[in-house]
N, C-alpha and C positions, 0 to 999 in steps of 0.2 A: 194230544188228542191224536197227530201222528202215527204215534206208535201204536195205540189204539187200534187203528184202524190198519195199520198193518197187520197186528195180532188176530182183528178179523177174518183178514184175507189169507193170513195162514191157515185159521181153524176149519176156512172153508175148503181151498182151495188143493191140501193135501194130497188129497186121491191123486191128483194126476203127477205128482212126484216122490211119493213115497208110499209103501205097502202097506195094506192096513195092523198087519200083525207088528211091523216094524215100528209103528207110530203109537202105540201101546192103545190102543182105543177105549180098553176097560176104564182108563185113566183121562184119557183125553176130556172128558167132558167136566167133570168138579174142578180139573184143575185149569181149564182155559176159565170157568167161571169164579173161581177165586183170583187169578188173574185181572180177570174183567172186573171186576167188583174194585179193587185197587185201581184200576187206571182210570176208573169212573171218577171215583175218586181224586186222581192226581187230574181229570180236566175240568173237576170242580172247583180245585183249591188253583190253578194254573188260571180260569177264569175270572176267581177271587181278585189274584193277585193283579190280571189284565186290567182290572173294575168293568170289566164286561158281563159278571153275576155277582151283585152285591147282596143282605139280609131280604129286600120284598121281593129280588128275580128269584132267588131261592124260596120264597115261599109259593109265589109261579107255580116254581115247577113241583115244590109239592103239591098243588093245587090240580095242575094239569095231569099231574100222575095219575093222581086218586079220580080223576075224570077220564082218563081214558082205561085205567081199572075199571071204572063202573061201566064203560063204555063198552066192554069188549065182548062181556058175556052176551050180548044182545043179540051176537052174530053166528056165538057158536053154534055147531054144526054144520054152519049154513056156508056158500061161498061168499059172504058179505062181512065185510072185517067194517068194524066201525071208527077204527079209533084212527088212521090213519092220517083221514083229511084233518084232524086236529094236530098230529105231529106235523104233517106239512106245513102247513098254517104259522104254526107255533117256532119252527125253525127258521121260515121265512122270515118274522120279523126281529126272533131274539138272538140270531147266528149260530150257527154251526156246532158251535159248544156245545149251548141250548141245546139243542136239536138232536146231536148227540148224547147227552146227559138223560134228556126225555124222555128220548127211546129204550133204552137201559132201563129207566126207574118205572115207564109205564108196566112194561113185559113184566117186571120183578114185581111189583105190586098187584098186577092181574094173576100171575103166577101165583100168589100166594094167597088173595083168596078164591080160586077156584079150585085147587089143589091141582092144578100144574105146572107141578115140581117135577121136574125129570132132566135125561141127559138132555133133554134138547133146549130145553130153557137157555141155555149161553147164547146158541145161534140164534135164538128168536128174540134175543137182547142185541146181539148183533148184528145183526137184518136191521131190526126198528132203529138202532143206531143210525146205521149208515142211511137208511130212508130222511132222518131226520136232520144228519147233517147234511147232507146233500142237498137238502132243499135250502139253506144256508148258504151255503154260493151259487145260488141260483143268477145268472144276467141278473141285473138292473130292468125293471119294468113299472110304468103306473097304471091305474084304472082298467078298462078290460083286458086288455095287454096281458097285463100282471094277474090276473083272476084266468084267463085262458093259459099260461104259460105252468102257473101252480095247476090248473086242474089237466093238464097235459102230464105234467112230471109226477101229479099223484097218480096218473093211472100207469106209468109206465113203472113207477115205483112196487106196484102191486104184483108188474111181472118181477122184477128183480129182488122182492120180497121171497116170493116162491123157487126163483131161480137159484137162491143162495141156500135156503132152509132145504131144498132135495138135496144138497152137495154132502149137505149132512147125514143122511141115511140110506144114500145112492150105494156106498160102498158096502152094505152088510144087509141089504133088502130083497134082492132078489139070487136066482139059481146063478151060478158062474158059466152055464150053457144058456140060456137068455143073450140074443144078440143084441139087448140094451143095457144087460149085467156091469158093472166093474169086473177088470180084468187086471192085473197088479204088470207092467213091463209093457204095456202094448206104445206103439208112438203114440204123443200128444195129439195126433191130429187123427187119430182112430179114436182114443178115448173120450176126444171131445165130442165127435160124433154120436156115440154110444152116449152120453151124458145127456145134449140137447133130444135126440130119440125119446131116452127116459123121463125125460122133464115134461115133454110133450105127450106124453102117452098118460102120463099118471097126474099132472094138476094141473094142466092149459085150461080146464072148465074153472078150476078155482082160484086161478086168477085171473081168468077173465072175469068174475066175480067182480075177486077185490078191485080190478083198477075200473069196470062199470060205478063201482058203487063210490070210488076215490071221487073219478071224476065228477059224478053227477055231485056230491056232497060237496066239492070244490068250486061248482058252478054255482049253488043254488046259496050255500051258506058260508063261499069264502067271502066276498066284501063285509060282510057285514062281522064276520069272526076278524078278520082283518083290520077293519075299521077299532074294534072294540081292544084287541091285543096292543094296536099302537096308542091306543088313547092311554091305556093302563101302562104300558112304556115311558109313555113323557109325563102321568101326574109320576107315578112312582119314581118316574129318572134311574130308569137302570143302569143305563148306560149315557158317556154323555156326548151325543150324536152332533148336538151342534156346538161348531168354532168360533169365534169371532174372529176377524182380523186387525190387525193391529193399526189403531189410528194412525192415521196419512201425516206426514207434517207438512208445511209451508212450502217446503222444496215442493213435493212429490207434483204437485199441481192439483186442480181439482178433481170429485169425484165423477 
């Protein structure tokens, strides 16, 4: 999973270190897609080997991928994204490996259903994978605090997803004479300033709609969905989360 995350960071942030012509931009998306699928398979196999995912968890992965693929078209053409709150909650309950894989498979299934297959798809898969993975490593919390934590994270993830996706189009989308266009060879600070301005000018409204949707959905449906996911995990025994201490001997004293 660390290797997959590193590849994702390289795929998004290469404009700050390499010029487009030297990177081979015409061949990058299919190459990234092929490597990504191989890494997703490696993540699943490693989770199986560690006991984090078994056959029942794989079935849950398939079900949630299908649910997200069906939900995504509901917000097509609007600033409303309907899949992130499920991705955040599932990553929280089932762990970062599950969240990473769910993000990839959800976008892959959605692209096949809606015909949205294109050079942008591997970047979308990586963006959702990061959202699910980071949800699985959030600090511990319970009750209302957990719901609020996940809602705030879901809101921030709406901006994170847009921020990452814009990196995939920024080097090729504007006239070089524009003050917010990508110009190879500029110092990192100036390049970063141009990208921040580009991100705010082109997608801040869309990202805000996604962030608000995530916050509202998690606050309203989060407690019930978390309870459902955790009940399913306990009944299916996805992972051995309960450990019993060894019995004490007489010399160890009373409990």
